[in-house]
PyMOL commands that place a pseudoatom at each C-alpha (Angstrom):
pseudoatom trace, name=CA, resn=MET, resi=1, chain=A, elem=C, hetatm=0, pos=[171.709, 140.144, 72.028]
pseudoatom trace, name=CA, resn=LEU, resi=2, chain=A, elem=C, hetatm=0, pos=[170.205, 139.294, 68.666]
pseudoatom trace, name=CA, resn=SER, resi=3, chain=A, elem=C, hetatm=0, pos=[168.581, 141.949, 66.540]
pseudoatom trace, name=CA, resn=PRO, resi=4, chain=A, elem=C, hetatm=0, pos=[165.001, 141.333, 65.400]
pseudoatom trace, name=CA, resn=GLU, resi=5, chain=A, elem=C, hetatm=0, pos=[166.333, 140.626, 61.896]
pseudoatom trace, name=CA, resn=GLU, resi=6, chain=A, elem=C, hetatm=0, pos=[168.861, 138.050, 63.169]
pseudoatom trace, name=CA, resn=LEU, resi=7, chain=A, elem=C, hetatm=0, pos=[166.181, 136.361, 65.273]
pseudoatom trace, name=CA, resn=GLU, resi=8, chain=A, elem=C, hetatm=0, pos=[163.824, 136.190, 62.305]
pseudoatom trace, name=CA, resn=ALA, resi=9, chain=A, elem=C, hetatm=0, pos=[166.565, 134.692, 60.114]
pseudoatom trace, name=CA, resn=LEU, resi=10, chain=A, elem=C, hetatm=0, pos=[167.217, 131.970, 62.712]
pseudoatom trace, name=CA, resn=PHE, resi=11, chain=A, elem=C, hetatm=0, pos=[163.493, 131.314, 63.057]
pseudoatom trace, name=CA, resn=LEU, resi=12, chain=A, elem=C, hetatm=0, pos=[163.104, 130.859, 59.295]
pseudoatom trace, name=CA, resn=ASP, resi=13, chain=A, elem=C, hetatm=0, pos=[166.219, 128.655, 58.942]
pseudoatom trace, name=CA, resn=LEU, resi=14, chain=A, elem=C, hetatm=0, pos=[164.961, 125.088, 59.306]
pseudoatom trace, name=CA, resn=GLU, resi=15, chain=A, elem=C, hetatm=0, pos=[168.457, 123.577, 59.491]
pseudoatom trace, name=CA, resn=SER, resi=16, chain=A, elem=C, hetatm=0, pos=[171.226, 125.304, 61.350]
pseudoatom trace, name=CA, resn=ASP, resi=17, chain=A, elem=C, hetatm=0, pos=[174.086, 124.503, 63.678]
pseudoatom trace, name=CA, resn=ARG, resi=18, chain=A, elem=C, hetatm=0, pos=[172.819, 127.353, 65.886]
pseudoatom trace, name=CA, resn=VAL, resi=19, chain=A, elem=C, hetatm=0, pos=[169.181, 126.257, 66.207]
pseudoatom trace, name=CA, resn=GLU, resi=20, chain=A, elem=C, hetatm=0, pos=[167.696, 123.040, 67.602]
pseudoatom trace, name=CA, resn=ARG, resi=21, chain=A, elem=C, hetatm=0, pos=[164.024, 122.385, 67.040]
pseudoatom trace, name=CA, resn=LYS, resi=22, chain=A, elem=C, hetatm=0, pos=[162.008, 120.034, 69.234]
pseudoatom trace, name=CA, resn=ARG, resi=23, chain=A, elem=C, hetatm=0, pos=[158.403, 118.938, 68.809]
pseudoatom trace, name=CA, resn=SER, resi=24, chain=A, elem=C, hetatm=0, pos=[157.779, 119.062, 72.521]
pseudoatom trace, name=CA, resn=ALA, resi=25, chain=A, elem=C, hetatm=0, pos=[159.434, 120.333, 75.678]
pseudoatom trace, name=CA, resn=ALA, resi=26, chain=A, elem=C, hetatm=0, pos=[158.256, 117.158, 77.442]
pseudoatom trace, name=CA, resn=ASP, resi=27, chain=A, elem=C, hetatm=0, pos=[161.296, 115.096, 76.382]
pseudoatom trace, name=CA, resn=ARG, resi=28, chain=A, elem=C, hetatm=0, pos=[163.710, 116.508, 78.929]
pseudoatom trace, name=CA, resn=SER, resi=29, chain=A, elem=C, hetatm=0, pos=[166.402, 113.964, 78.104]
pseudoatom trace, name=CA, resn=ALA, resi=30, chain=A, elem=C, hetatm=0, pos=[166.536, 115.147, 74.487]
pseudoatom trace, name=CA, resn=ILE, resi=31, chain=A, elem=C, hetatm=0, pos=[166.632, 118.766, 75.634]
pseudoatom trace, name=CA, resn=ARG, resi=32, chain=A, elem=C, hetatm=0, pos=[169.534, 118.061, 78.009]
pseudoatom trace, name=CA, resn=GLN, resi=33, chain=A, elem=C, hetatm=0, pos=[171.363, 116.311, 75.188]
pseudoatom trace, name=CA, resn=ALA, resi=34, chain=A, elem=C, hetatm=0, pos=[170.833, 119.307, 72.873]
pseudoatom trace, name=CA, resn=ILE, resi=35, chain=A, elem=C, hetatm=0, pos=[172.117, 121.697, 75.541]
pseudoatom trace, name=CA, resn=CYS, resi=36, chain=A, elem=C, hetatm=0, pos=[175.282, 119.647, 75.940]
pseudoatom trace, name=CA, resn=ALA, resi=37, chain=A, elem=C, hetatm=0, pos=[175.750, 119.576, 72.175]
pseudoatom trace, name=CA, resn=PHE, resi=38, chain=A, elem=C, hetatm=0, pos=[175.310, 123.340, 71.971]
pseudoatom trace, name=CA, resn=ALA, resi=39, chain=A, elem=C, hetatm=0, pos=[178.002, 123.754, 74.590]
pseudoatom trace, name=CA, resn=ASN, resi=40, chain=A, elem=C, hetatm=0, pos=[180.467, 122.571, 71.954]
pseudoatom trace, name=CA, resn=ASP, resi=41, chain=A, elem=C, hetatm=0, pos=[180.904, 125.451, 69.526]
pseudoatom trace, name=CA, resn=LEU, resi=42, chain=A, elem=C, hetatm=0, pos=[182.727, 123.468, 66.854]
pseudoatom trace, name=CA, resn=PRO, resi=43, chain=A, elem=C, hetatm=0, pos=[182.243, 126.001, 64.033]
pseudoatom trace, name=CA, resn=ASP, resi=44, chain=A, elem=C, hetatm=0, pos=[183.533, 128.694, 66.439]
pseudoatom trace, name=CA, resn=HIS, resi=45, chain=A, elem=C, hetatm=0, pos=[180.699, 131.126, 65.722]
pseudoatom trace, name=CA, resn=ARG, resi=46, chain=A, elem=C, hetatm=0, pos=[181.215, 132.719, 69.132]
pseudoatom trace, name=CA, resn=LYS, resi=47, chain=A, elem=C, hetatm=0, pos=[177.566, 133.730, 69.054]
pseudoatom trace, name=CA, resn=PRO, resi=48, chain=A, elem=C, hetatm=0, pos=[174.773, 132.749, 71.448]
pseudoatom trace, name=CA, resn=ARG, resi=49, chain=A, elem=C, hetatm=0, pos=[172.954, 129.527, 70.645]
pseudoatom trace, name=CA, resn=ARG, resi=50, chain=A, elem=C, hetatm=0, pos=[169.188, 129.486, 70.356]
pseudoatom trace, name=CA, resn=PRO, resi=51, chain=A, elem=C, hetatm=0, pos=[167.419, 126.220, 71.119]
for i in range(1, 51): cmd.bond("trace and resi %d" % i, "trace and resi %d" % (i + 1))
show_as sticks, trace
zoom trace
């Protein structure tokens, strides 16, 4: 689980390989695509991804 400080850092980071930002949850296709991309942990962070 993320600490409040880690969560805040991810929230403030506009560009990250651990965070995907979407304008709307209505585009389900784009969300599915992001989930599949997150499944590939290329940088090997071994940390939970946050969409």
